[in-house]
C-alpha positions as CSV (number, residue, x, y, z in Angstrom):
1,X,0.0,-0.1,-0.2
2,X,1.1,3.9,-0.7
3,X,0.5,5.8,2.4
4,X,0.4,9.7,2.1
5,X,4.0,10.4,3.3
6,X,5.1,7.8,0.4
7,X,2.9,9.4,-2.1
8,X,4.3,12.8,-0.9
9,X,7.8,11.7,-1.4
10,X,7.3,10.6,-4.9
11,X,6.0,13.7,-6.0
12,X,8.4,15.9,-4.9
13,X,10.9,13.3,-6.2
14,X,9.1,13.7,-9.7
15,X,9.5,17.4,-9.2
16,X,12.9,17.3,-8.7
17,X,13.5,15.1,-11.7
18,X,11.6,17.5,-14.2
19,X,13.4,20.4,-12.6
20,X,16.8,18.9,-13.2
21,X,15.8,17.7,-16.9
22,X,13.6,20.8,-18.2
23,X,16.1,22.0,-20.3
24,X,16.5,18.6,-22.3
25,X,12.2,18.9,-22.5
26,X,12.6,22.3,-23.7
27,X,14.7,21.7,-26.5
28,X,12.3,19.0,-27.9
29,X,10.0,21.6,-28.8
30,X,10.0,21.6,-33.0
31,X,8.5,24.6,-33.6
32,X,11.7,27.0,-33.9
33,X,10.3,30.5,-32.6
34,X,10.6,31.2,-28.9
35,X,8.0,29.7,-26.7
36,X,6.5,28.7,-23.5
37,X,9.0,25.8,-23.0
38,X,7.3,22.9,-22.2
39,X,9.7,21.6,-19.9
40,X,10.1,24.8,-17.9
41,X,6.2,25.3,-17.7
42,X,5.6,21.6,-16.7
43,X,8.5,22.3,-13.7
44,X,7.1,25.5,-12.5
45,X,3.6,23.9,-12.2
46,X,4.6,20.7,-10.3
47,X,6.8,22.8,-8.2
48,X,3.6,24.7,-6.8
49,X,2.6,21.1,-5.6
50,X,6.1,20.6,-4.2
51,X,6.0,23.3,-1.9
52,X,2.4,22.6,-0.8
53,X,3.2,19.4,0.1
54,X,6.6,20.2,1.7
55,X,4.4,21.8,4.6
56,X,2.0,19.2,4.8
57,X,2.2,16.6,7.3
58,X,-0.7,14.5,6.8
59,X,0.0,10.7,6.2
60,X,-3.4,10.1,4.3
61,X,-3.2,9.8,0.8
62,X,-6.5,11.9,0.1
63,X,-5.1,14.8,1.7
64,X,-2.0,15.0,-0.1
65,X,-3.3,14.2,-3.5
66,X,-5.8,17.1,-2.7
67,X,-3.2,19.3,-1.4
68,X,-1.0,18.7,-4.4
69,X,-4.0,18.9,-7.0
70,X,-5.1,22.2,-5.7
71,X,-1.6,23.5,-5.7
72,X,-0.9,22.6,-9.4
73,X,-4.1,23.9,-10.6
74,X,-3.3,27.2,-9.5
75,X,0.4,27.2,-10.3
76,X,-0.5,25.7,-13.9
77,X,1.5,27.5,-16.7
78,X,0.9,27.0,-20.4
79,X,-0.8,24.1,-22.0
80,X,1.4,21.4,-20.9
81,X,1.4,22.7,-17.2
82,X,-2.8,22.9,-17.3
83,X,-2.8,19.2,-18.6
84,X,0.0,18.1,-15.8
85,X,-2.8,19.8,-13.4
86,X,-5.6,17.9,-14.5
87,X,-3.9,14.4,-14.4
88,X,-3.1,15.0,-10.8
89,X,-6.7,16.1,-10.3
90,X,-7.6,12.8,-11.3
91,X,-5.5,11.6,-8.1
92,X,-7.6,13.7,-5.9
93,X,-10.8,12.7,-7.1
94,X,-9.9,9.0,-7.2
95,X,-8.2,9.0,-3.7
96,X,-10.8,10.8,-2.0
97,X,-11.6,9.6,1.4
98,X,-8.7,7.1,1.2
99,X,-6.0,6.6,3.9
100,X,-3.6,4.7,1.7
101,X,-3.9,3.5,-1.9
102,X,-3.5,0.2,-3.7
103,X,-3.0,-0.8,-7.3
104,X,-6.4,-0.3,-8.4
105,X,-6.8,3.2,-6.7
106,X,-3.6,4.2,-8.6
107,X,-4.9,2.9,-12.0
108,X,-8.2,4.6,-11.7
109,X,-6.6,7.7,-10.5
110,X,-4.5,8.2,-13.6
111,X,-7.6,7.2,-15.7
112,X,-9.8,9.8,-14.2
113,X,-7.0,12.4,-14.6
114,X,-6.8,11.4,-18.0
115,X,-10.5,11.7,-19.1
116,X,-10.1,15.3,-17.4
117,X,-7.4,16.2,-19.7
118,X,-9.4,15.2,-23.0
119,X,-12.3,16.9,-21.8
120,X,-10.1,20.3,-21.2
121,X,-8.9,20.2,-24.8
122,X,-10.9,21.5,-27.5
123,X,-9.3,19.4,-30.2
124,X,-7.2,16.6,-28.6
125,X,-4.4,15.9,-30.7
126,X,-2.9,12.0,-30.6
127,X,0.8,11.6,-30.2
128,X,1.1,14.3,-27.5
129,X,1.2,14.1,-23.5
130,X,-2.4,13.2,-24.0
131,X,-1.7,10.0,-25.8
132,X,1.2,9.1,-23.5
133,X,-0.9,9.3,-20.4
134,X,-3.8,7.6,-21.7
135,X,-2.0,4.6,-22.8
136,X,-0.3,4.4,-19.6
137,X,-3.8,4.5,-17.7
138,X,-5.1,1.9,-19.9
139,X,-2.1,-0.4,-19.0
140,X,-2.4,0.4,-15.5
141,X,-6.0,-0.4,-15.5
142,X,-5.2,-3.7,-17.2
143,X,-2.5,-4.6,-14.5
144,X,-4.9,-3.9,-11.8
145,X,-7.0,-6.2,-12.8
146,X,-4.2,-9.0,-12.3
147,X,-2.6,-7.6,-9.5
148,X,-3.4,-5.1,-6.8
149,X,0.1,-4.3,-5.8
150,X,0.4,-0.6,-6.5
151,X,4.1,-0.6,-6.9
152,X,4.0,-3.1,-9.7
153,X,1.1,-1.2,-11.2
154,X,2.8,2.2,-11.1
155,X,5.7,0.6,-12.7
156,X,4.0,-0.9,-15.8
157,X,2.1,2.4,-15.8
158,X,5.8,4.2,-16.2
159,X,7.0,1.7,-18.8
160,X,3.8,1.9,-21.1
161,X,4.2,6.0,-21.0
162,X,7.9,5.1,-22.2
163,X,6.7,3.2,-24.9
164,X,3.8,5.2,-25.6
165,X,6.4,8.2,-26.2
166,X,8.9,6.2,-28.2
167,X,5.6,6.0,-30.6
168,X,4.8,9.8,-30.7
169,X,6.9,10.5,-33.7
170,X,4.9,7.9,-35.5
171,X,1.6,9.5,-34.9
172,X,2.8,13.3,-35.6
173,X,4.8,13.9,-38.7
174,X,6.2,16.7,-37.6
175,X,8.2,14.9,-34.8
176,X,9.3,12.4,-37.0
177,X,10.8,14.6,-39.5
178,X,12.3,16.8,-36.6
179,X,13.8,13.4,-35.1
180,X,12.2,14.0,-31.5
181,X,9.6,12.6,-29.1
182,X,6.7,14.9,-27.6
183,X,8.0,17.3,-25.4
184,X,5.0,17.2,-23.3
185,X,4.9,13.4,-23.1
186,X,8.8,13.2,-22.1
187,X,7.6,15.8,-19.4
188,X,5.4,13.5,-18.2
189,X,7.6,10.3,-18.3
190,X,10.3,12.0,-16.7
191,X,7.8,12.9,-13.6
192,X,6.5,9.5,-13.3
193,X,10.0,8.0,-13.4
194,X,10.9,10.6,-10.7
195,X,8.1,9.2,-8.8
196,X,8.8,5.3,-9.4
197,X,12.4,6.1,-8.3
198,X,10.8,6.8,-4.5
199,X,8.1,3.9,-4.8
200,X,10.5,1.4,-6.1
201,X,13.8,1.8,-4.7
202,X,12.8,4.3,-1.9
203,X,15.3,6.6,-3.4
204,X,14.3,10.3,-3.4
205,X,15.9,12.3,-6.6
206,X,17.4,15.3,-5.3
207,X,17.6,18.6,-7.3
208,X,20.6,19.2,-8.7
209,X,22.5,22.3,-7.8
210,X,24.7,23.8,-10.7
211,X,27.8,25.9,-10.0
212,X,27.4,29.4,-10.8
213,X,30.1,31.8,-11.5
214,X,30.4,34.5,-8.7
215,X,28.8,37.8,-10.1
216,X,29.7,40.9,-8.6
217,X,26.9,43.2,-8.3
218,X,26.4,47.0,-7.2
219,X,23.2,47.5,-5.9
220,X,21.6,50.9,-4.5
221,X,21.7,50.4,-0.8
222,X,18.3,52.2,-0.4
223,X,16.6,48.9,-1.9
224,X,16.5,47.1,1.3
225,X,17.4,49.7,3.9
226,X,15.1,49.4,6.3
227,X,16.6,52.1,9.0
228,X,17.7,55.5,9.4
229,X,19.9,56.6,6.6
230,X,22.9,58.8,8.0
231,X,24.2,59.8,4.8
232,X,21.7,61.1,2.3
233,X,23.3,61.1,-1.5
234,X,25.0,58.9,-3.6
235,X,27.3,60.7,-5.6
236,X,29.5,59.0,-8.1
237,X,31.8,60.8,-10.6
238,X,34.9,60.4,-12.5
239,X,38.2,62.3,-12.5
240,X,40.4,62.7,-15.7
241,X,43.6,63.0,-13.8
242,X,45.9,66.0,-14.4
243,X,49.2,65.3,-15.1
244,X,50.9,66.1,-11.8
245,X,47.5,64.6,-10.1
246,X,49.0,63.0,-6.7
247,X,47.9,59.9,-4.8
248,X,44.5,58.9,-5.0
249,X,44.8,57.8,-1.4
250,X,44.6,61.5,-0.4
251,X,41.5,61.8,-2.0
252,X,39.9,58.6,-0.4
253,X,40.8,59.6,3.1
254,X,38.9,63.1,2.7
255,X,35.9,61.2,1.4
256,X,36.2,59.0,4.3
257,X,36.0,62.0,6.5
258,X,32.7,63.3,5.1
259,X,30.6,60.1,4.2
260,X,31.0,56.1,4.0
261,X,30.6,53.5,1.4
262,X,33.9,54.9,-0.2
263,X,35.1,53.3,-3.8
264,X,38.3,55.0,-5.2
265,X,39.5,53.0,-8.2
266,X,42.7,54.7,-9.8
267,X,44.1,53.9,-13.2
268,X,46.8,55.6,-15.2
269,X,44.4,58.6,-16.5
270,X,41.2,58.1,-14.7
271,X,39.8,58.1,-11.0
272,X,36.6,56.5,-10.3
273,X,34.7,57.5,-7.1
274,X,31.4,56.6,-5.2
275,X,30.8,58.1,-1.9
276,X,27.7,58.4,0.4
277,X,27.8,61.7,2.1
278,X,25.8,64.7,3.2
279,X,28.2,67.3,1.4
280,X,28.3,66.0,-2.2
281,X,29.7,69.8,-3.2
282,X,32.6,69.2,-1.0
283,X,33.4,65.8,-2.5
284,X,33.6,67.5,-5.8
285,X,35.4,70.5,-4.8
286,X,38.2,68.2,-3.2
287,X,38.3,66.1,-6.5
288,X,38.9,69.1,-8.8
289,X,42.6,69.3,-7.3
290,X,42.9,65.8,-9.1
291,X,41.7,66.8,-12.3
292,X,38.6,67.3,-14.6
293,X,35.3,65.8,-13.3
294,X,32.8,64.1,-15.8
295,X,29.8,61.6,-15.5
296,X,28.8,63.4,-12.2
297,X,25.6,61.7,-10.7
298,X,23.9,62.6,-7.2
299,X,21.0,60.7,-6.1
300,X,19.1,61.4,-3.0
301,X,18.8,58.1,-1.3
302,X,16.3,59.2,0.9
303,X,13.8,60.1,-1.7
304,X,14.6,57.0,-3.8
305,X,14.0,54.8,-0.6
306,X,10.7,56.6,0.1
307,X,9.7,56.1,-3.7
308,X,10.4,52.5,-3.4
309,X,8.4,52.1,-0.6
310,X,5.6,53.7,-2.2
311,X,6.2,51.2,-5.4
312,X,5.7,48.3,-2.8
313,X,2.8,49.6,-1.3
314,X,1.2,50.4,-4.6
315,X,2.0,46.9,-5.9
316,X,0.7,45.3,-2.7
317,X,-2.5,47.2,-3.3
318,X,-2.9,46.5,-6.8
319,X,-2.7,43.0,-6.0
320,X,-5.2,43.2,-3.2
321,X,-8.6,41.4,-3.1
322,X,-11.4,43.7,-3.9
323,X,-15.1,42.7,-3.1
324,X,-17.6,42.9,-6.0
325,X,-19.3,46.2,-6.8
326,X,-22.7,45.7,-7.4
327,X,-23.1,48.9,-9.2
328,X,-20.1,47.9,-11.7
329,X,-21.1,45.4,-14.1
330,X,-17.9,45.1,-16.2
331,X,-13.9,44.6,-15.7
332,X,-11.3,43.4,-17.6
333,X,-7.8,41.7,-17.1
334,X,-5.5,41.3,-20.1
335,X,-2.2,39.4,-20.5
336,X,0.7,41.6,-22.0
337,X,4.1,42.9,-21.9
338,X,6.0,45.5,-22.9
339,X,5.3,49.3,-21.6
340,X,3.5,50.6,-24.8
341,X,1.3,47.3,-25.2
342,X,0.4,47.8,-21.4
343,X,-0.5,51.4,-22.1
344,X,-2.6,50.4,-25.0
345,X,-4.8,48.1,-23.0
346,X,-4.9,50.4,-20.2
347,X,-6.3,53.1,-22.1
348,X,-9.0,51.0,-23.8
349,X,-10.3,50.4,-20.5
350,X,-8.4,47.2,-19.2
351,X,-8.3,47.2,-15.4
352,X,-5.2,44.9,-14.6
353,X,-2.6,43.8,-16.7
354,X,-0.6,40.5,-16.1
355,X,2.9,40.4,-17.0
356,X,3.3,37.8,-19.5
357,X,3.3,36.2,-23.4
358,X,5.4,34.2,-25.4
359,X,8.2,32.6,-23.1
360,X,6.6,34.3,-20.1
361,X,3.2,32.1,-19.2
362,X,1.9,33.4,-16.3
363,X,0.4,30.8,-13.7
364,X,-3.7,30.3,-13.2
365,X,-2.9,31.9,-9.8
366,X,-1.4,35.1,-11.3
367,X,-4.5,35.4,-13.4
368,X,-6.9,34.5,-10.6
369,X,-5.2,37.3,-8.4
370,X,-5.6,39.9,-10.9
371,X,-9.5,38.8,-11.4
372,X,-9.9,39.3,-7.8
373,X,-8.4,42.6,-7.6
374,X,-11.2,44.3,-10.0
375,X,-14.2,45.1,-8.3
376,X,-16.6,44.0,-11.0
377,X,-19.5,41.6,-11.4
378,X,-18.2,40.3,-14.6
379,X,-14.5,40.2,-15.4
380,X,-13.3,39.6,-19.4
381,X,-10.1,38.1,-19.6
382,X,-7.9,38.3,-22.5
383,X,-5.3,35.9,-22.7
384,X,-3.2,37.1,-26.0
385,X,-1.9,34.1,-26.6
386,X,-2.7,30.5,-27.1
387,X,-0.4,28.9,-24.9
388,X,-2.2,31.0,-22.1
389,X,-5.9,30.3,-22.6
390,X,-6.1,27.2,-21.0
391,X,-4.4,28.5,-17.8
392,X,-6.9,31.3,-17.9
393,X,-9.8,29.2,-18.2
394,X,-8.9,27.2,-14.8
395,X,-9.5,30.6,-13.2
396,X,-13.1,30.4,-14.1
397,X,-13.9,27.7,-11.6
398,X,-11.8,29.3,-8.8
399,X,-13.0,33.0,-9.1
400,X,-15.3,34.1,-6.6
401,X,-17.2,36.2,-9.7
402,X,-18.4,35.7,-13.6
403,X,-15.2,35.1,-15.4
404,X,-15.2,35.0,-19.2
405,X,-12.2,34.1,-21.2
406,X,-12.2,35.4,-24.5
407,X,-10.0,33.2,-27.3
408,X,-7.6,35.9,-28.0
409,X,-4.5,34.2,-29.4
410,X,-2.5,37.5,-30.5
411,X,-2.2,41.1,-28.9
412,X,-4.1,42.5,-31.9
413,X,-6.7,40.4,-31.2
414,X,-7.1,41.4,-27.9
415,X,-7.1,45.1,-28.8
416,X,-9.8,44.4,-31.4
417,X,-11.9,42.6,-28.7
418,X,-11.6,45.7,-26.4
419,X,-12.7,48.0,-29.2
420,X,-15.5,46.0,-29.6
421,X,-16.5,46.1,-26.1
422,X,-20.1,48.5,-25.5
423,X,-20.7,49.1,-21.6
424,X,-24.3,49.4,-22.5
425,X,-24.7,45.9,-24.0
426,X,-25.3,42.8,-22.2
427,X,-23.0,40.4,-21.2
428,X,-24.4,37.7,-23.9
429,X,-24.1,40.7,-26.5
430,X,-20.8,41.7,-25.4
431,X,-19.2,38.2,-25.5
432,X,-20.8,37.6,-29.1
433,X,-19.5,41.1,-30.3
434,X,-16.0,40.9,-28.6
435,X,-15.7,37.0,-30.1
436,X,-16.7,38.2,-33.7
437,X,-13.9,41.0,-33.7
438,X,-11.4,38.4,-33.4
439,X,-12.4,36.8,-36.6
440,X,-11.8,40.2,-38.5
441,X,-7.8,40.7,-37.3
442,X,-5.1,39.3,-39.3
443,X,-2.0,39.0,-37.0
444,X,1.7,39.2,-38.5
445,X,4.8,38.5,-36.2
446,X,8.4,39.0,-36.8
447,X,10.6,37.0,-34.8
448,X,13.6,35.0,-34.8
449,X,14.7,31.2,-34.7
450,X,15.4,30.1,-31.1
451,X,16.8,27.0,-32.7
452,X,18.2,25.1,-35.5
453,X,15.7,22.9,-37.4
454,X,13.5,21.7,-40.4
455,X,10.1,23.0,-40.2
456,X,7.0,22.8,-42.7
457,X,9.5,22.3,-45.5
458,X,11.8,25.0,-44.1
459,X,15.7,24.9,-43.4
460,X,16.0,26.9,-40.2
461,X,19.4,28.3,-38.7
462,X,19.5,29.5,-35.5
463,X,19.0,33.3,-35.0
464,X,17.1,33.6,-38.9
465,X,14.5,36.1,-39.2
466,X,10.8,34.3,-39.3
467,X,7.8,35.8,-40.3
468,X,4.4,34.6,-38.7
469,X,0.9,34.6,-40.8
470,X,-1.8,34.2,-38.1
471,X,0.7,32.0,-36.1
472,X,1.8,29.8,-38.7
473,X,5.2,30.3,-40.3
474,X,5.5,31.8,-43.8
475,X,8.7,32.8,-44.7
476,X,12.4,33.2,-43.4
477,X,14.3,36.4,-44.4
478,X,17.5,37.9,-43.5
479,X,16.4,41.6,-44.1
480,X,14.3,42.9,-41.0
481,X,12.5,45.6,-43.5
482,X,11.8,43.4,-46.5
483,X,10.4,41.0,-43.6
484,X,7.8,43.6,-42.5
485,X,6.9,44.6,-45.9
486,X,6.2,41.0,-47.2
487,X,4.5,39.9,-44.3
488,X,2.3,43.1,-44.6
489,X,1.8,42.5,-48.4
490,X,0.2,38.9,-47.2
491,X,-1.9,40.3,-44.3
492,X,-3.6,42.8,-46.7
493,X,-4.2,40.4,-49.3
494,X,-6.3,38.4,-46.9
495,X,-8.4,41.4,-45.6
496,X,-10.8,44.0,-46.9
497,X,-10.0,46.4,-43.9
498,X,-8.3,49.8,-44.0
499,X,-6.0,49.8,-40.9
500,X,-2.7,48.6,-40.6
501,X,-0.8,49.0,-37.4
502,X,2.8,48.4,-36.9
503,X,3.7,47.5,-33.3
504,X,7.4,47.6,-32.6
505,X,9.3,45.8,-30.1
506,X,11.9,46.7,-27.3
507,X,14.8,45.3,-29.7
508,X,14.0,47.7,-32.3
509,X,15.2,51.2,-32.4
510,X,12.7,54.4,-32.9
511,X,14.6,55.0,-36.3
512,X,14.9,51.5,-37.6
513,X,10.8,51.6,-36.7
514,X,10.3,54.8,-38.8
515,X,11.9,53.3,-41.8
516,X,9.6,50.5,-41.8
517,X,6.5,53.1,-41.1
518,X,7.8,54.6,-44.3
519,X,8.0,51.7,-46.5
520,X,4.8,50.8,-45.6
521,X,3.2,54.2,-46.1
522,X,4.9,54.4,-49.7
523,X,2.8,51.1,-50.4
524,X,-0.4,51.6,-48.9
525,X,-0.7,55.1,-47.7
526,X,-3.2,56.2,-50.1
527,X,-5.6,53.2,-49.0
528,X,-5.0,52.4,-45.5
529,X,-4.4,54.4,-42.6
530,X,-1.3,53.4,-41.1
531,X,-0.3,53.4,-37.3
532,X,3.2,52.9,-35.8
533,X,3.2,52.1,-32.3
534,X,6.3,51.5,-29.7
535,X,4.8,48.6,-28.1
536,X,8.4,47.5,-26.1
537,X,7.6,43.9,-26.3
538,X,10.2,41.4,-26.0
539,X,10.7,38.1,-28.3
540,X,8.8,40.0,-31.3
541,X,10.9,42.6,-33.4
542,X,7.0,43.7,-34.9
543,X,3.8,42.7,-34.4
544,X,1.3,43.8,-37.5
545,X,-2.1,44.0,-37.4
546,X,-4.3,44.3,-40.2
547,X,-8.4,44.9,-39.5
């Protein structure tokens, strides 16, 4: 029999195993663009369960399974993380009311989890984690009819998952062409293997601690200061030394007499100075004896400390729970990253912006917290990324107010949905109109190849410019301006609208963006209204919207 303590140790071992191998799982992703990284998302999801179990003292399997499932549900990140949480929810349901688990219980637990996972995915694809978990569950049920030994059942279940994983390339041509197995399926197998290590061998897999290079970090002392500041001004400057400049030790001695945290670095021609003092003028005047001053910076640490404390207070207030206001019908939560994009959503009426997007999938808990911070009866959630939709949908069942997750897969779709909202209309009408608005948006994205690969007939090398037409790889380019022009041309052909919006990211300069804007304006300026927006988003050099 498996008791609660053993099950808890097994899950923690599984969490440690995927944490150690997450990079290997990440590298199985066949789509060449930077993505949410399956291994990382699965690891971060089950780490939430690990943290909850480490604080639990119960020896009952039902309490362990329930605690783990609840933590995974809230900590789920990305589609793979959500599916993993649903698989473990099966353990919670099947082991309810039980102190220990036998072989039949284990088989039933995974079978229930698989059923939950398949129901949650709109169009289940075979050759993925779904297939691997289903075939493992089927084998577990078969073995449990022959023996009720939970260790035997779990071992056979894990072996079946490994065999199913090996078959995934035969089920999905894209995997076979890339010569890899499914990343989500591999992540699930890794977790099962980590659990089996405890159940069969009594061996806990520990997290490997990589050796990290020591990094010298210069930080502002006011950031973590929680007492009286004796010297108010952080003073930094360079001294271009005179030919007859005397020993800088004299300068150091003087600075130490009027302040603290003194750093004086002297080389052949430059003296670099840092000091906290109440008399920055005296420090500068003394330094003039040694040469010419450059790059002077004086900051009031007391004011910066107060500003930081205010920022922390505001952050806490922004994430505080807000009771539903009966007089407020609607509220909005959007997932976005980049100052410009965040400002766009805020200007359109979004109450809370959750930081996240491609490569940075927020958890269900992150989205739920944002929902609960908006005091409205109904909250519309805009995930704005296909890998965030499932995590957002899990928040529907956890929230204490009505939540509607719109199927926005891109930033332009999210913006279009907000533009279609009418505060005078009913919830049902708004949901319909906002959803319809998504169908009228053509989205283009220009990014880079995260890895060498062969994908959909394209031979791709790491770092090459990739153009995505509504999420699908369209072509490869080496010239950024050509990529934007060709992609815009493709989007325009499929749309009868009159608006083109070019949103440029944090890795594009204003001058580069203006060049692109001019190229598009020269071609389409007579027929389309063309807007250039500084989005500040990472990953995507440009996001193009035609609507």
